[in-house]
N, C-alpha and C positions, 0 to 999 in steps of 0.2 A: 839456646839452640830451638831450632824451628820444629816443631811437628812434622811429619812425616807423612804421608797420606797414600795408601795403597791403590793403583787405579791402571786400570786394564781397558784400551782401545782394540776393539774387534774390527777386523777390515777396515785397518787403522789409513790405509790408500798412503796418501802426498803428507797426512798429518794435520789435517782440517781441527779435529777433536782435538787432537793430542796438543797441539798449539793454543788454542783456546782454552783449555783445561788448565797448561802450564802458567798462561799467564792471568786467569782467573785464582788459581790457588797461590799464586804467588801477591796478588793483591789483598791477599784475604791475610797474608805472612803465613801462608803454610810450602812446604816441598813438596814434590810429587814424584815418587817412585811407580815408573812407567814401565808395563808392561805389551807390549805389541805384537800383533797377530795379522800377515796378510800374505795372500795367494805367488803376489806378481813380487817378484824380485826387483824390479824397476823401484816399484812404490817405497818398497824396505829401503832401496840404496838411497832416497831422498829422504824419507824419513830418518834414515841414519845420519844424514849431512848435518839436518837442522834438530835432530835429538841425539846425539850421540851417547846420551846417558842410560837410553832406556834398555831392556831387554827386547832384541827382536828375534820374530819366529816367523822367519819365509813356508809355509804352510797353510794348507786349506780347513776352513775352519771345520769344514765337517769328520774332519781325522783329528780334530786338537783331542788331548784328554788336560782340559785346565787343573786338575792335582797337580801333572805334574811340569806342566810349566808357572805356574805358582805355588808353589808347595808351602808359602804360608800359609795354605787353606782358606783363607778370606779375601775380601774386596772393601775399599771403602767407596766406589763408585767404578760401576761397568758401564762403558759406553760400546756403544756400535751401532754401525749404519751396515746392514743388510744390504744385498744386492738389489738393486731398484729398478734395473732397468725393462725388468718384466711387469712391472707395476706400471709404470710411466706413461702417462697420456703420450710422449711424445713418439713412441713407438706405435699406438695406433691401438694399443692393449693387446697386442699379438705374442703371447708369451709360448713359447716352444714347449715344453714341458711344465709339471707343476715342480719336478725336482729344482729348475732352474729360479722356482718362487721358493724355496723352502727353506732358505738360509735362515729365517727369523728364529724355526726350532731348533737352532743350533744353537740358539741362545738359550735356552731352556738348561737346556745340558751345564751349563756354567751358573746357572743360577741351584742346579740340584746337588753340582759337585762343588761348590764353595760356598761361603757365606758372602750374601754382596749384601751390604745394607742399604746402598743405592744405585739407582740403573738411570739411563738416558739413550734410548733408541732414536734414531734419525732415520725418515725412508722420505721417498714422497710421498701426499695428500693421498695419491689414489692406493694408497697401500691400504687404507682401510676398508676398501673393497678386492681382499684381497683371498680367494675362492677357486674353486677347482678349475680344469677346463676340460672342455671337450675333446676326446681322445681323437672322431673324428677331421676337426673344422682347426683343432689346437686354439678357440676363442676360451674366452671367461663365458662360464653359463650363466646368464646374466641373471637366471629364479634363484641364482646359490649364489648370487656377487655378497665377500662379505662374508660370508661360514667362515674359512680359514680363520679369517684374523679373530672375530670374535671367539675361536675356541683356543687360540692363541693367546687372546684377553684373559678368558677365563683359567686359565694352565698357571698363568704367572700369577694372578690373586692366588690360587688354590696354595702356590708356595712363599703365600704371607704378603705377597705386596698389591698396595691398594695404587693399579697408573691410572696416572692423568696423561691427556694429549689434548695437544693443539693445534692448529693451524699458526707458524710461525715465518713474518718478512724477515728477512735478513739486513734488510733496507734499517726495520726499526731499532736495529740493534748497534748500526754504524758502518755498516758494509756497504761499499759503492755500488751494490746488487740486490735487485730486488728477487732473488730468488727466495721462493717459498714451501717452506719443507713441515711435514710430520714431526712433532716433537714429542716420544712421551717422556716421561718420569713418575720414579714409584721410589720407594721407601719400604724396607721390612722392618723398620721399630716402633712402628706404630705413629711415628709423626706425619703431622702433614708435610705436601710440599708444597715450597714456594715458588712462581712465577718469577721471572724476572721482567720489570716494569723497561717499558719501552724507553729508546733515550732521544729516538730520532721521528719525526714525521714527515708526511710534504708538506711542501714550502706552504704551498696555498692555507693547510691547517697549523702550522706554527705563526701564520701571519695572523689568523683568525682568532688566536689564543692569548688575550694579551697580557694573561698571569701566568701563560705555561714556562716552563723551565724546557721544554724538549728543544732539540735541534734540529733543524731540515733535515731533509736524506742525504746524504752524500752525494755529488753530482759525479757522473762521468768524467767529466773534464777533469777533478782530481786525482784521475788516474793514467790520464793518458799521458804518453809523454810526447809531447810537442816538437821534441830534436828529432822524431823519426818523422821524414818527407815523406805522404803516397808518390803514387805513380799520377801521371794525366790520365785519365779514362778514355780518353782516344787515340788512336796511331799506334795498339800495342801489340804486338807479335801474336797473342792471343786475346782476342776479342770478348767485352765480357760479355756473360748473357743476356739475352734480350729482357729476363726478367731484375736481372741485378741493376741495369739502364734502368727500367720500369722504377726499382725502389730508389733508386740513388735521383731522379724527375721528382718523385711522390715526395721526399726530403727534402729537396729545394726546396718545393712550392709551400710547403706544410712551417719549416723550422726558419721562414725568414731566410731568404736565401738573399745577402750571401756569406750566411753562417754556416760551420763548420756542425756536421749534425752525424749520425751514426746510421747505420744504415741497415738493419736485420734482414738476411738471407735465408730467413726459413720462415716458416708458417703461413702470414696472411700478410704476405709484402710490407712489412710495417717499417718506419722511418723512427727515429727517435731523436730529439733533440738531448745534446752533454748536456742538458741541467740535471738530468731526472738519471737515475745509478742504473746503471747498466740492468739490462733482464737477463735473467737465467741463463747461467754457462752451462753450457750442456758440452759434456764427452767427448764429440767432433769436434766441438771447438770452433769452425772455422765457420761461424755465423754472422760476426760482426765485426761489420767494418767502417771505416772513418769516411766521411767526403768535407774533403776543406775544398770548399769554391777560392778562387784564385783571379787574379787578373794577371795577362798575359801578355806581355808588351811581341808584338809582331815584327818589331825592328828588330836590329843587332841579333841577339844570340835565343831571341825566343822568350825571356826568361821570364818569372812569375812574381807573383808580391802580395800582398795581402789583401783581400779585398775592401779592409777596411783603411787603407793608405789610398791617398790621394790618387786619382788615373795619372800617366804622365803625358807626357806634352803632346799636344794634339797638334798636328796640320789643319791647313783648311781647307783642303782638299780632301782628305782620308775618303776612299771609300773601302765597299766588305761586299764583295759579288762574287758568288759561288758558282758553279756550275754544275747540274748532275746527270749520267748519263740515261741515256733509257733502260730500263728494267723492266719485269712482267712479275705480279704479285702474286702469287698462290692461293686461292680464299680457302684452301680445306690442308689436310695434314701439319705439316708442321710453317706453311705459310710464306717458306721460305724465299726471298729474290731470287732471280733468274735473268741472265742476259737476254736480250729482245735477241741475240745472235742464237741463241738455244732454242730446241722445242718446247711447246706447250707444255704444260704438264697435263697428266690426266682430266681429261672432263666426264665429272660424273653425270648420271643419272637422276639423280634425287633432286634437282635444283640449284645445284650449285653453278649448272652455265644454263641453265635453260630459261630461253628467252622471254616463254610466258609468264617465269617467277622471278619479276625484274627484283622485287625486295631480297631474292636467295643472294648470296657470295658465289660472285664470278671471279675467273684469272683477269685483273687489270695487267693492262698498259701504261705506263709511268714514264711519261713521254720525257725527254731532258727538258729541264727547266731555271734558274736563274731565282736564285735566295738572296732578296731584300733585305738589310736588316730597318728598312723605315717600313712604314705601313703595316706594320704590325707582322712583319716577316713574312708575308703571304709570298707563295712561290709564283713564275710566272712563264709562259712558254719564251723560247729562245728566239721565237720569231718576233715578240714583242719588243718596243727600245727598252732599253735597262730604265727602271728607275732610278731618280732622284738616292745616290745617297748621303746621308747627314754626317756628320762628324762622330757620332755617338760609336760604343764598342757592340757587339754581336749579338745578337738573339737565339733561341735553342727553339727548335722546331720539336713537337710530338707527331709522331707517323703510325695512323693504328696500323696492325697487319689485319685486319678483316674488312670486307667491304659492306656497305650497305645498302647495295644498288645503286647509288647515285652519286659514286665517284667523290666518295668522302675527303676530307679535304684535310690538310695538316693543321693541327692545333699552336697558337702561340704557346706557351710556358706562362703567360700569363694567367690563361684558361684552365679551366680542370677537365680531368681526360675525359673523354668521350661514354659510354656507358663498356662496362669493363664483364664481357662473358664467360665462357666459363675456360673457351678456350682461346680467348683475346691475348694480344699481347702487341706492349707497343715501342716502338723504338724512339730515341732521341736522336734529331738530329741540330747536330750545333757545329758549325760552320767553325771550321779553324784554320788559320794558312802559317805554315811553316817556312821561315826562314833556311837558309843555308845550313845551319845548327839544329834545326830539328825544335820542336816541344821542349827546350832545357829546363828543368824548374829551378826559381830563383829563391833564395832562403828569406822565407817572410819578414823577417822578423832583423835579419843585420844587412839584406842589400837593396839599398834603393831602384827604381825603377828608371832605367835607363831615357836620355831626352829621343825625341826618334831625330832623325835626320834624313835626307838624300845622298847619303853616303857608299861611298865604296862604289862607284860608278851608276847607280840608277841598280843595284841589285836588288831593290826593294820597291822600288816605283815605276810607275810608266806614264805615260802619255795616253790620255784615249781622245780619239778627233770628236764630235758631236754633231757630225753632216756626212755626209757623201756613201754613206753605205745601200748597196741596190736590195732588194727586197729579198726576204731571205739570207742575207749576205751576214757573217758574224759581224759586232761589232770591231771597230780598226783600233788597234792598239798599237803604240809604238815604242821600242824601248828608249831611255834615255841618253843611250849611247847614239841612236839615230838622228837624223835632224826632225824638226815637227813636220806634220804637214803643211801641206799648201794653206795658207791663210786667205780668209778673205773679209766681207766687209761683216758681213753678219754670222760667219762663225766664231766658235771658240775653239779653244785647245785646255781642255783638265789635266792639271798633276794629280794620279792617282795614287796614294803612298797607304800603307796596311796601319792600322793603329789598334790600341789595346782592347780584347774581348777577355772575354771569361772561361777560366777551364776548371776544370774538377778534376784534385787528389784524392785517389781513393788506395785506400789499403786495409786490409785485414788488422786487428789488433792483435799485437804480440804477446806470450806468454807472461812476460813479466809485468804486463799492463792488466792483464787478466787475473795474475795473482792478487795483483793488490785490492781491485775490487772485489776480490773472496777473503781480503784481509790479512793475507801469510804477510805480505812486503809492507811496511808500516817507515815511517821517517825515520823510525830507532833502526831497523831490523829488514834485512834485506836476505828472503828465501832462497835459496838453494834447490834447484830441483836436477833429478839424475833424467837421462836418456834424451831422445832426441825433439826436436820442437813438438812431432805430430805427439809421443808420448806423454812430452810434460802436459801438452793442453787437455789432453786423457786424464793426468793424474788430479788437473784443475777441477776437469767439470764435473768427474766423479767426486771432490770435494765437500767436506761441511766448509759451510762458510765462517767462519774465525769468531769475528766478535758474538753473531749469535749464539755459540756453543758456549764462549767463553759468558753471557751473562747467564746463560742456562748451572753452569758447571758454577759460576759466583751465587746463583740464590740457592742451586741442593745443599752446598757445600758452606753455605755461610754459617750454619752451626757448630762447625767443626773446626770455626778460626777462632782463633787468642781470646778472652775476654779482653777488652782496652780500658784502660783509668780512663775514669769520666771525672771533671771537673763539677763543682758545686752548684757553678751556674750552670753545664747539662743537665745537670739532674732534675732543677730548677726547672727548666724549660719542659723536660718530658713531662715531669709529674703537669706541669700547668696543661701541658695537650692532653 
């Protein structure tokens, strides 16, 4: 019969620590009797789904009397994850009160009312700076930074423990996230604490170590559900925010367009390749998006295929010409575009509209122009001739939302962004032609790109004459259902057909993908979550990464494992070493 370990998980949440402990003890040949406390009923419901054998208590940790819910009077292991949002830099270090930062003190009650042999405490690394806040400003007092933390550590020592703490990265232990956290481990029996050895490293470090046994960090691509398709970033009912588009563009440039990549919608406009683990998953959760560049066939149903597949059949005269209406861009406030038919935005006296200060931003009139897919994608006025259009795909442009006073132009996506100011924003302009069915996405793994034809009565093609326009007259085009224009000795008539171009499918990662990154869901086990999608993401973002906690529990509980019989050969090798 396996020896049973009595374990408590305070502020257990969805069960990251509990799951890690369960897996570690099982590998050690031990069973677990689990006691769980959490104040959020939804989190306890999730915990019950996955750990039905545990004793569950929906109660605030500040009101719990340990000796009542653990009548045995002792614990082999106490795990706790005190409230961390008021220590985290994610909220700018702005605690609303000391009370909301006091959960660690309630752990002391458990250490005094019960005989606890081992403890593991998890928190954000900024926890080591825990101290009092200014009652007037609500911000931490810089000169007293870490005061409460050191008092708390001293209290733990006086109760007979020798605490040690380190910053551990979940990716180093097999989770597909680079979540870094404060981990404290201690024992009260006088035996030293053993820390787990990392099992994974950055891919470059693994390749550089010829004799190492570490595996490379688990990439994000391992946990992405590739059966879920994103939506085009264009023609959405609610347009994506300019910052989101800027991050999508930055990722496309940085991570080898047209390869898929992650878009991080917080902090510093980061993008990240899918060959790295996910960044830290926060409780609000909706900040990691997946961008997948695809090739859109502008014929038929305007379907999409993987950018890694061959282009669909091209016609010899395919052209891609797109017209834009005149708009006015304001160079202050939001910089929002407005129609040329609307009044100008407010003209300020601080130089934003001053002719004596040409270097300052001013409202700018953006004239109608034609975007050509040749010549670097540069725009030209509609009074100029239409440029020669090649047979290739479309190009994207980046348009600054601020002016240098000299008529700043668009940038090709092949170039770097212009200088980014504290209020500067960039819009991405990608020409998209829709057929009668809209830009419908195609499964990139199973559906081939259709052959492009001029079928359906010329619905997707037209005739363009190359002569005859008067000055200022718009270029003449003719539907294929009409006769061709007059043919002369020197004139030519072109057939214009839409061709393929790139689109980007974008979506946020789903809860089951985030759960896999945190180690909850594995190939052998699917973790179940209660609550709405928002509540599920909150539980995952607040959770302890499973593989990291499994490693910590395995290290601190190793001495409790039953002794294994060794062969004579093993004894010889150990003695030789």
